[in-house]
C-alpha positions in Angstrom: 0.5 0.1 -0.2 3.2 2.5 0.8 4.2 1.7 -2.7 0.9 2.6 -4.3 0.7 6.0 -2.6 4.3 6.5 -3.4 4.1 5.6 -7.1 0.4 7.7 -7.1 2.4 10.6 -5.6 5.3 10.4 -8.3 2.7 10.7 -10.8 1.0 13.7 -9.5 4.1 15.3 -9.1 5.3 14.5 -12.3 2.5 16.1 -14.2 2.4 19.0 -12.6 6.1 19.3 -12.8 5.8 19.4 -16.4 2.8 21.7 -16.4 4.3 24.4 -14.1 7.9 23.8 -16.1 7.2 22.9 -19.5 3.9 24.0 -21.2 4.8 27.4 -22.7 3.1 29.6 -25.6 5.6 28.6 -28.2 5.5 24.7 -27.2 1.6 24.4 -27.1 0.5 24.6 -30.4 2.7 22.0 -31.5 1.9 19.8 -28.6 -1.6 19.9 -30.1 -0.7 19.2 -33.6 1.4 15.8 -32.0 -2.0 14.7 -30.1 -4.0 15.3 -33.3 -2.2 13.0 -34.9 -2.7 10.6 -32.2 -6.6 10.9 -32.3 -7.7 8.0 -33.4 -4.5 6.7 -34.2 -5.3 8.3 -37.8 -1.2 9.0 -38.5 -0.5 5.6 -38.0 -3.7 4.2 -40.0 -2.7 6.5 -42.7 0.7 5.1 -42.3 -0.4 1.4 -42.0 -2.8 1.8 -45.6 0.6 3.3 -47.6 3.0 0.8 -46.2 -0.1 -2.1 -47.5 0.2 -0.2 -51.0 3.5 -0.9 -51.7 3.9 -5.2 -51.9 7.2 -4.6 -50.0 5.9 -3.8 -47.0 2.8 -4.8 -47.2 3.3 -8.0 -44.5 4.2 -4.7 -41.7 1.1 -3.0 -43.2 -0.7 -5.7 -41.3 1.0 -6.1 -38.7 0.5 -2.1 -38.4 -3.6 -2.7 -38.2 -3.5 -6.0 -36.4 -1.4 -4.0 -33.7 -4.0 -0.9 -34.0 -6.5 -3.6 -33.4 -5.3 -4.9 -30.0 -4.9 -1.3 -29.2 -8.5 -0.4 -29.2 -9.9 -3.9 -27.3 -7.0 -4.1 -24.5 -6.9 -0.7 -23.8 -10.1 1.2 -25.1 -12.3 -1.6 -24.7 -10.4 -3.5 -21.8 -8.5 -1.4 -19.6 -10.0 1.6 -19.1 -13.6 0.5 -18.8 -11.7 -2.1 -15.6 -9.1 0.1 -14.4 -11.5 3.9 -14.6 -8.9 6.0 -13.5 -9.9 9.4 -13.9 -7.9 11.9 -16.1 -5.7 14.6 -14.9 -7.8 17.2 -16.2 -10.5 15.8 -14.4 -9.2 15.5 -10.9 -7.6 19.4 -10.7 -10.1 20.8 -13.1 -8.9 24.5 -12.2 -5.7 24.0 -14.3 -6.7 25.4 -17.2 -6.4 23.2 -20.7 -5.3 23.2 -24.5 -7.9 21.1 -25.4 -11.9 20.5 -24.2 -12.9 18.8 -20.9 -13.7 15.4 -22.0 -16.2 13.3 -20.8 -15.9 12.7 -16.8 -16.6 9.2 -17.9 -13.9 8.8 -20.7 -11.0 7.4 -18.8 -7.3 7.7 -18.7 -5.3 4.3 -17.9 -3.6 3.5 -19.9 -3.5 6.7 -22.4 -4.9 5.2 -26.0 -2.7 7.7 -28.4 0.4 5.8 -26.4 -0.8 2.5 -27.2 -1.3 2.8 -30.2 1.2 5.0 -30.9 4.1 2.8 -29.5 2.0 -0.8 -30.5 1.7 1.1 -34.8 5.8 2.1 -34.2 6.8 -1.5 -33.2 5.0 -2.9 -35.4 6.9 -0.7 -37.9 9.9 -1.4 -36.3 10.1 -5.1 -37.0 9.5 -4.4 -40.7 11.4 -1.6 -41.6 14.8 -1.6 -41.1 16.1 2.0 -42.4 16.4 5.3 -41.4 12.9 6.1 -40.8 13.0 3.8 -38.3 14.0 6.2 -35.7 11.2 9.1 -37.4 8.5 6.7 -35.6 9.8 6.2 -32.3 10.3 10.0 -32.6 6.8 10.8 -33.4 5.7 7.8 -30.6 7.2 9.3 -27.9 6.5 12.6 -28.9 2.6 11.8 -29.5 2.2 10.5 -25.8 4.2 12.9 -24.6 1.6 15.1 -25.7 -0.6 13.6 -23.5 1.0 14.8 -20.3 1.8 18.0 -21.5 -1.9 18.0 -22.2 -2.6 17.6 -18.7 -5.1 14.6 -20.6 -3.0 11.9 -18.7 -0.5 10.7 -15.7 2.9 9.6 -16.5 2.1 6.2 -15.8 -0.8 6.4 -17.8 1.5 6.7 -20.9 4.2 4.4 -20.0 1.8 1.1 -19.5 0.3 2.7 -22.5 4.1 2.6 -24.1 4.2 -1.0 -22.7 1.5 -2.5 -23.6 2.0 -1.1 -26.6 5.7 -2.5 -27.4 4.3 -6.1 -26.3 1.3 -5.4 -29.0 3.7 -4.4 -32.0 5.3 -6.8 -31.7 3.3 -9.5 -30.9 1.2 -8.7 -34.2 4.2 -8.7 -35.9 4.7 -12.5 -35.7 0.8 -12.9 -35.8 1.1 -11.6 -39.2 3.4 -13.2 -40.2 1.6 -16.4 -39.7 -1.4 -14.4 -41.9 1.1 -13.7 -44.6 2.3 -17.6 -44.4 -1.1 -18.6 -44.7 -1.8 -16.4 -47.7 0.9 -17.5 -49.4 0.5 -20.7 -49.2 -3.5 -20.6 -50.0 -2.5 -18.3 -53.5 
């Protein structure tokens, strides 16, 4: 119980440290745009479609969509409604927001932005061996951090989403290989 209290205090202290030391009017528009890219996985869906259209990367595109499906089912459908953790902007409504206030039943744990971003990025990392891999990691990290910056998530929500996303992305890569091999055997 002491460890849980300590972790909650660390979470709250960290999100307020970000608010007090990093949030400023020059960075906020950039963070809002990063967060927007992660809304409903839009950037990852777009990249997945592009990968599906390139024969060499078709398996990677399939892996991205499987990873996003894992993110939706495990994160949004299962964990958010099991844990039911409120967002920092709900817990501390007096802190000014740069985004619209979410509904009180729009839960915080795990961060869907972090989960889907790291799931898709991990699937891409397994399938694309080039300098673009670094860009996917930077993009996923930026989208995830934007959620703490914008006071929508506690850091532990984002870290849990990132870890779950990495595991889902790797699992999706291996599952896509099974599906890809089955498809080749049929044809």
